[in-house]
Structures are given as C-alpha cells and as structure tokens.
C-alpha positions, -999 to 999 in steps of 0.1 A, spaced: 0 0 0 13 35 -9 25 56 20 24 93 19 43 117 42 26 151 48 48 178 64 33 208 82 48 234 106 32 228 139 23 197 160 -12 211 166 -18 214 128 -3 179 123 -28 165 149 -58 181 132 -48 170 96 -40 135 107 -76 131 118 -88 137 82 -63 114 65 -63 76 65 -36 53 80 -17 55 47 -7 90 56 20 100 81 19 137 92 50 153 106 57 189 119 89 208 111 81 232 140 85 263 119 117 269 98 143 242 98 168 262 77 177 299 80 205 324 80 230 319 108 226 340 139 263 344 145 271 363 113 256 383 85 250 352 64 246 371 31 275 370 6 274 406 -7 303 400 -31 284 370 -47 252 390 -56 237 388 -21 236 350 -21 221 338 13 242 313 34 216 289 48 223 265 77 202 241 97 188 260 127 205 250 159 183 225 177 164 215 146 188 187 137 168 159 154 136 172 138 151 171 104 166 137 110 132 123 121 115 138 89 143 123 67 137 89 82 100 91 75 107 104 40 128 73 32 98 51 39 73 72 19 63 68 -17 51 103 -19 60 135 1 36 164 3 46 198 17 16 214 35 31 245 51 11 277 55 -3 293 24 19 324 23 55 335 15 69 322 48 52 288 43 64 286 7 100 292 18 97 265 45 85 241 18 114 250 -5 139 244 23 123 211 31 124 201 -6 161 209 -7 168 190 25 149 159 14 162 160 -22 127 166 -37 126 181 -72 109 214 -65 95 215 -101 75 183 -94 40 186 -78 49 182 -41 33 213 -26 -3 214 -13 -21 244 3 -54 251 19 -70 282 35 -88 262 62 -81 230 81 -113 211 74 -119 176 59 -130 189 25 -102 214 23 -75 188 31 -90 162 8 -92 186 -21 -57 199 -15 -43 163 -16 -59 159 -50 -42 190 -64 -5 192 -56 15 218 -74 52 226 -78 68 251 -54 62 287 -64 97 301 -67 83 337 -70 68 334 -35 101 319 -22 121 347 -38 97 373 -23 104 358 12 142 356 5 143 392 -6 126 404 27 148 381 48 180 393 32 170 429 33 161 427 70 194 409 77 215 435 58 198 464 77 197 448 111 231 432 112 250 462 98 233 491 117 230 473 150 268 470 156 271 508 151 245 512 179 263 487 201 296 506 196 282 541 202 253 536 226 253 501 243 251 464 236 218 447 229 203 474 207 189 467 172 175 484 141 152 471 115 137 480 82 101 480 96 106 482 134 126 514 132 99 531 111 72 520 135 93 534 164 97 567 145 59 570 141 55 566 179 83 591 186 70 616 160 35 614 176 50 621 211 67 652 197 34 664 182 19 660 217 47 678 234 47 707 210 9 710 208 -5 743 219 -40 741 232 -66 767 220 -97 778 237 -131 773 221 -167 773 233 -200 754 226 -234 768 232 -265 746 239 -300 759 245 -327 740 263 -360 749 245 -396 741 250 -422 734 223 -458 746 224 -467 711 236 -444 718 267 -418 691 255 -382 700 261 -353 696 235 -317 705 234 -304 726 204 -269 736 195 -254 768 180 -245 763 144 -236 797 129 -243 834 130 -257 856 102 -222 859 86 -219 821 87 -192 821 114 -194 786 130 -167 791 157 -171 804 192 -135 813 201 -140 828 235 -165 838 262 -170 873 247 -183 857 215 -207 835 235 -219 864 257 -225 885 225 -249 858 212 -266 854 246 -272 891 249 -287 892 214 -311 863 220 -321 872 255 -359 872 259 -364 861 223 -380 830 209 -366 804 184 -384 800 152 -384 766 135 -372 772 99 -372 737 87 -382 701 98 -366 672 79 -375 636 85 -356 609 67 -344 573 68 -307 567 74 -290 534 67 -260 520 85 -242 494 64 -225 463 79 -187 460 82 -165 441 59 -153 406 71 -120 407 89 -86 409 74 -55 406 96 -52 443 104 -89 449 111 -90 418 133 -60 430 153 -76 465 156 -111 453 167 -96 427 191 -76 455 207 -104 480 209 -132 457 219 -115 428 238 -83 446 250 -60 420 234 -25 429 222 -17 421 186 6 393 198 -22 377 219 -48 381 190 -25 363 165 -16 336 190 -53 328 197 -62 330 160 -34 305 153 -49 281 178 -84 285 162 -69 280 127 -48 249 135 -75 231 154 -95 229 186 -109 197 201 -147 203 199 -172 182 217 -187 154 195 -166 165 165 -130 160 176 -102 183 165 -112 208 138 -100 241 124 -125 268 134 -113 297 113 -96 302 79 -60 314 76 -56 345 97 -28 363 77 -46 380 48 -52 414 33 -83 403 13 -120 406 22 -129 380 -5 -153 353 5 -158 320 -14 -191 314 -31 -196 283 -10 -191 302 23 -213 330 11 -242 306 2 -240 289 36 -240 322 54 -271 335 36 -289 302 42 -280 304 79 -291 340 83 -324 333 65 -331 303 87 -320 319 120 -333 355 117 -356 356 87 -353 367 50 -356 404 59 -322 401 76 -305 385 46 -285 404 20 -268 386 -10 -243 414 -12 -214 414 11 -205 447 27 -190 470 1 -154 459 -7 -128 486 -5 -103 481 -34 -66 488 -28 -38 485 -53 -15 468 -28 -39 440 -18 -24 406 -26 -58 388 -25 -40 354 -20 -65 342 6 -101 347 17 -110 370 46 -107 357 81 -140 338 87 -154 307 105 -148 275 86 -185 265 92 -210 292 99 -234 267 116 -207 263 143 -220 293 163 -200 306 193 -226 295 218 -227 260 203 -190 253 209 -184 276 239 -178 247 263 -149 235 241 -131 269 241 -111 288 266 -125 323 275 -100 340 252 -107 316 223 -144 320 227 -142 358 227 -120 359 196 -140 333 177 -173 351 186 -158 383 172 -148 366 139 -180 347 136 -203 377 143 -183 399 119 -186 374 91 -223 367 95 -231 404 99 -213 412 66 -241 393 47 -270 410 66 -291 440 57 -282 475 69 -296 489 102 -323 515 95 -328 547 116 -356 573 115 -340 607 117 -354 641 125 -334 673 118 -345 708 129 -331 742 119 -340 771 141 -334 808 138 -333 837 163 -320 871 155 -303 858 124 -284 832 144 -289 796 134 -293 767 158 -297 730 150 -310 698 166 -311 662 154 -324 630 167 -326 594 156 -345 562 165 -336 527 155 -363 514 132 -348 481 120 -317 465 136 -304 446 106 -268 435 110 -268 449 146 -289 420 156 -258 398 153 -227 421 156 -227 427 193 -194 446 192 -208 474 170 -208 508 187 -244 520 188 -252 557 192 -276 566 220 -311 573 206 -321 609 209 -358 618 210 -370 650 195 -406 662 199 -426 667 167 -426 704 159 -439 723 128 -422 748 106 -429 783 118 -435 772 154 -419 793 180 -400 777 209 -393 793 243 -357 793 256 -358 780 291 -320 774 298 -287 785 283 -257 761 286 -224 776 274 -193 755 279 -156 762 276 -134 737 259 -97 734 248 -84 717 218 -66 684 226 -34 671 213 -35 640 190 -38 608 211 -8 585 215 -9 553 194 -25 522 207 -15 489 192 -48 491 172 -42 526 158 -5 519 151 -15 488 130 -41 510 112 -14 537 105 11 511 93 -15 496 70 -26 530 56 11 540 50 20 507 34 46 498 60 49 461 66 24 435 57 -2 414 76 23 390 89 47 417 103 24 440 123 23 419 154 60 409 156 71 445 148 52 458 179 64 430 200 100 437 190 100 475 197 84 468 232 110 440 239 139 463 229 128 490 253 123 516 226 86 518 234 66 512 266 29 508 273 12 534 295 -22 520 300 -32 510 265 -10 536 248 24 533 232 50 558 244 86 561 233 112 557 260 143 579 263 162 552 246 137 550 218 141 588 213 179 585 212 182 556 189 155 569 165 172 604 163 205 588 155 190 566 128 172 597 114 206 615 112 224 587 94 198 565 78 170 590 70 160 572 38 153 539 56 132 557 82 112 575 55 77 561 53 73 568 16 106 550 8 96 520 30 61 518 14 76 520 -21 101 492 -12 73 471 1 54 474 -32 85 464 -52 90 434 -30 53 424 -36 60 426 -73 85 397 -69 55 374 -61 40 382 -95 73 375 -113 76 411 -123 108 419 -104 141 401 -99 148 399 -61 185 404 -63 182 435 -85 159 451 -58 185 442 -31 213 456 -52 195 489 -59 188 493 -22 223 483 -11 241 508 -34 227 537 -14 226 519 19 263 511 17 271 548 14 250 556 45 268 528 64 303 543 55 293 578 67 277 565 99 307 543 106 330 574 102 309 601 118 286 585 144 297 596 179 295 577 211 267 586 234 271 581 272 238 570 286 252 569 322 240 596 346 249 604 382 222 600 408 217 614 443 217 579 457 246 563 476 254 526 473 241 506 503 270 482 500 301 504 497 289 540 500 300 551 466 278 572 442 251 552 423 248 557 385 217 557 364 222 532 336 201 518 308 194 481 306 172 458 286 142 465 309 148 502 312 168 524 337 184 510 369 209 521 395 244 506 395 273 513 418 300 536 403 326 514 420 320 485 395 336 459 391 348 461 428 311 465 438 284 449 418 254 463 437 224 474 416 189 486 425 157 492 406 147 528 401 114 534 420 89 557 403 71 571 433 37 587 427 36 607 459 11 585 477 19 564 509 8 528 509 -27 525 525 -20 490 538 13 492 556 15 530 557 53 528 557 60 522 520 55 544 490 32 535 461 54 530 431 48 523 394 56 487 384 52 467 352 39 432 348 57 405 327 36 416 298 46 452 302 13 464 317 16 493 342 3 487 377 9 502 412 24 484 442 41 490 475 78 497 477 80 473 506 71 443 484 72 414 492 65 423 529 35 443 518 15 430 488 -7 460 481 -14 462 443 -38 481 420 -42 483 383 -55 519 387 -35 548 400 -41 555 437 -46 591 448 -39 607 482 -76 607 492 -97 583 513 -132 570 506 -158 589 528 -178 557 531 -153 530 541 -119 549 544 -103 527 517 -80 546 493 -95 560 461 -81 553 426 -82 572 394 -102 556 365 -107 568 330 -131 554 304 -143 567 270 -173 581 288 -160 595 321 -132 601 345 -137 593 382 -122 586 416 -134 552 427 -131 533 459 -106 505 457 -129 484 478 -152 469 452 -179 461 478 -182 497 487 -191 511 453 -183 548 461 -175 569 430 -167 606 424 -172 618 388 -145 643 377 -160 671 358 -139 684 328 
C-alpha cells in the first residue's frame, strides 16, 4: 500500500490534519523553519550577488533527522506548510533538505483546516512557487542587511543589545513623532453653546449653536458666547425647517489581519501578539465536543476581504433560517479596493457558519471564545441587511443666528442583531414640531473647551497607521510591535504606546544617518516592489542591489561620523554596600541604579517611580509604578514582598468617605472618576472636565 508523508509546521496542525487522513498517511511537523540564515554572522555574501548562506537552525537537527527517516519510507511527500510567503519558503527548504525536485507537484495548500479542504488539496498538488520563495528571501536578506549592519554601530556608540530594522525602526519613528506632536501641541480655547428649549406642547429639547448671520461657526471665547446670549435674551426660536428621513448604517466588511487586530484590541483589550496567538490556535484546530479536533477559522494572515461562493451561500442560508429573510443580503458589505492587496486568501472567517460561538463555547477557553465570537459575528453580519434609523433634523433661527437639533431612532436593527461589538449611538428623541413654530428658551448652557493634542498610538491605531502608510504586511504587524516593546524603545502606558528615552535617542541617531530607511514613503515603495516579486515582475537580487548601493554609502558615513553617546547619569543615591555614588544606567528593561565602584562593587537597584502616595495598607512604604511581565503598568508598595498592596488603577492621596479605603483614578471613554478600591463599597466621584 502506498505511504504518503505530509509535512506541516506545527504539531497542533499535524494533529488536526492526521484526523482527516487515513492510515496510509504520516503527518510530521517541522516546528517552523528548519533552515535559516546563521545568527552568529551576516549570512549574506554581498560579493556574490547577495547569495544567502543557509544553515540548519540550531536544535532542529533531530527534527530534520526524524523527517528524513520518514521520507525514506514514503512513496510520496507532500509539503503542506502555511499558504503564504513564509510557508512557501519552508516548503522550499524542506524540498532541498529531502532532495525533492521542486519542479514536481509536491506542494499542497489550503486556506482552512477542514476535511473537505484537506482532501481537495491532496488531489491538487502543485510545484513550489519560486516567485513566492524569492519574495520571502528578498525580505529576509533585506532585513538581515539592515539589522546586522546598523546594530553593531548602535552597540559601539550607545550600548550592547540594541537593534535596528527595516520596519521596526519606522514604527518606532511613528510613535516618537506622535510624542513630539503631543509635546509641541499648543491648546486653543473654544466654546460650545446649547440651549434648552420648550415646544408649544411643553416638551423639552436641546439645540446647538450652528452659525451666526455671517456664517461664522466658531465660538473662540467667552466674549463671542456672551455676545450671542445678549442678542437672543428674551427672544424665541423660530423653526425654519423640519426634515425627516431614513438613514441606513451598512454592515462592516469581514476581517482581514489588520482589522482583526484592531477590533480585538479595541473591543477585547487584546494585544496584537495575543490576538494572533489565539487566532493561530483556532486555525490549527480545537478539540470540539462530538466533533474531535477541527480548524475553526480560515487562515488569519490575509489582506483580502474576498469570500468564497460556498461560504457565502452557507452564510445566507444560515441567516435566513435563524433570523428571517428580511435580515438577509446577498451582497457582502462593500469591498474597498486597494492597489497593494495581494488577495491570496479569503477574509478571516469561520470554517463553518453553523458552528455558532454558543454551540461550541464549552470547548473553548475564555479568550478563544471571545475571539471566535468576534470573527463569527463579523462574518455573519457582513451578509446581513443594513440597520435603519428614522432621523429628524431641525433648523431654528433667532435674530439671524442659526441653531440645529437632530435625533434618531432605530427602526430596524439589521446586522446589529448579530454584531454585538458594533458601537451603537444613543437614541435621541425630539418632539414633533412644525415649521414656523416658536420655541421658548428655558435654559442656556455655554461650555468652555480646549483643543486636545493627538492621542498616542495604541496597538490598534498603530496597525491602522502602518496599513494605511503601506509599511509592513499582515504577517509583520504583530512581531514588529512585540520587537519594539521588547527592545525597550517603546513602553505601554495604560493602552497607549509611548517612546522611551532610549527610543528617542536611537531613532534620532537613525534619522541623522539613515533618513531614507526611516522615510515612510521610501519604506512603502520598497514594500510594493517586494510584492511585485511574487508576480514574477521583479528580480529579487536586483531590488536588493539597488537598495544596497545607497545603503552602503550611508553605512560608511555612519561608521565614520557617528559619535559615542554616554547614557550613564549620576544619581543622588549612595550605594548601600560600599557608600559610593550610584549611577543611572540603561538596561534591557529600562533604567536602573548601579554602583560607580564597579567591578569592585556589583550592587544594583531598581529605580522606583514614586507617585507621591503612601501605601494605604502598611502606611510605611510608598506607592510606586511597576510593570507586569507583559509590560502592563500597575501600582504596588515599595515594601514588596513584605507588603502586597497592588492596584491596576493609579491610587490618589484621598480616602473614601464611606469606608476609608484609598481612592483610585479611573478613566473610560465616557468619564473620569475617583473610585473606591474596595469593590464592595461602590463609592465613586465623577470628575467634571
């Protein structure tokens, strides 16, 4: 009987696929790449037209040996790595290692790990796509040339352990530039003016200033507001127009990698790394009650919103059966066309729409359930009808000054019936009034405001910015953010990404000597040219050579002119061991104190960021900022581990009037408040802006 060997990347994927294949198939996992550039040196022969120098990855020898032994027994070998550039490169390396002719049909691919998908893929093997392999090689070699040749300059002039990268350095620059925008922002005063009015039926409504008789829409200061209030004092508002209409709110597109990461961050609070890790689990297979191991979602690295006809038909049938024909739309949410979309895969969707989140909830962890629910709802909602609102708009006039009011009421929920994560505006009721009707002003509500600086990036908004600018690709967003956090160039403050002092220093140095590489337009253009390799329209080594000709000149200038930067500062602290002055140094995890008498004295201490509040539990220690293993900011006692006080929210120097527990500062999208740390108490003070 013929034996076939199927090789995938991960053991979880191997387990799922093995279930769908008979006993004549052996499924083995390479556990990612088995061959790569060496870590100990550049690994690219610049003199020989940038030829990569591949080696077997350390520790992968036994894995490769095991695969080779199975390959000897097999009559047929099928390479079933992920359906992307990275997967194609892994298959190519495996083919070379196992002496498989890459021009023979040895490669199978599938967008979902289901029985039908696997069976169909087995029937249609193809040869390895060398264009995809070259596209991956080009990126790998480019990243190695940049990282391995700039990083030593940073080690020599700043400190060991630093790194630069073609995408990571641009991402850090975006965060650093945004921080400078915030620092340099000058706030400006402006005012809003609301009037509470009463109709002839004695119903109240709120209306807002729109413009004066000269069409000025701004209220820059109190004098402008007072001028209007003086003019309209004692006057009545006349209803100039009443418009009723029906407004439709269309469903969202199914997820692509970037929108999945953004929505999971905004709605679930997941980091991009966590989102992709959970999505990988859902793709590779989950042991579902009464079904066994099955892949729950399609491949999660994609930039396409395309949906197969089969999946579309099943979705429409499901919606019609579950919710009724009035909720069904045979047109997916309007597709946004982009020139740089590869469209290699479908959108991220459930492999079987009938497998609803509630149906399989008991088989999933909480995080898996939350993400699967998000993906399932988004997919189903994309084939549903729009939500419909009844709207009412009023234009009112008094002394030539125009005011407006608008209200809406949900008439038909459409896709909102399914997509629970959609933000829904609060319904605003307006009483029915008629044109020419006069309304009495019963209250004036002027309010002072100040313009706000742009917000710092969150992981979600950084991914969105990178996508819009064309920096990186779906597979790189998450590792890029993880890298700049791990290197200490960026830190998280609540949900927001903030550049560290080290991030500022390194980025400014790179801007001085490698401005082209940090230029977003240059990076985006380079990404497009790299994408063209996949279509066979560009030779990868020619792209590398064109890049390297100018990069080499930058390296020579930097090597000659880059000056050493001393990151060491003196502190006011004295060493507890020997009494010498302590120095402030930069380490992998940020700043720390080290004795100036090193190496005779090796004493070090963490730098405690005190917030000016005494510990409410031991009353001896200070509340200090700390960071969890995942980088999340929290607050604890300086006497840890003797005192184990901890809070995710920032404590303030104020006690609860109800139970005397300490109050903490909380901020949400809707409000800011001081809240009692004792959850059973429930005391809260709203902070008025």
